[in-house]
C-alpha positions, 0 to 999 in steps of 0.5 A: 329588338335589335339596334346598332352600336354607332361605334362598331356598326354591330347589331345589339340585341336589347334585353330590357325594352322597358329601360330602352323606352324609359327616358330616365334610363341612360343605359340599357342591357343588351348583347352584341350579335357578332360572330358565331357565339352568343355574347355576354350581356353588357350595359350600353349607353343609349347615346351610342345606339341607333336604329339599323337604318342609321337614325338616332333613337327617338328623343322621348326614349333618351331625354326626360325633359322631352315634353317641356320642349327644352 
C-alpha cells in the first residue's frame, strides 16, 4: 500500500500493514518512493501520513479510543 508523506508530498510504501491498521501503533515502517534508487526502510509517524488523495487516515487506524466516541 502506498500513502503520502504530508510534509514532502512523496509516496511512501507501507511495509507493515498490520501496524498501519493497529490504532495502538503510532508509527509504521515504510520507505520513500522518490528517485530511481530504492530507499532504506524508516519509521513514519501515522500523523504525518495520508492518502494520495489528500484525505487523512481513518480514525480507527490512529486513535485507540475511537470506539468510545472520545
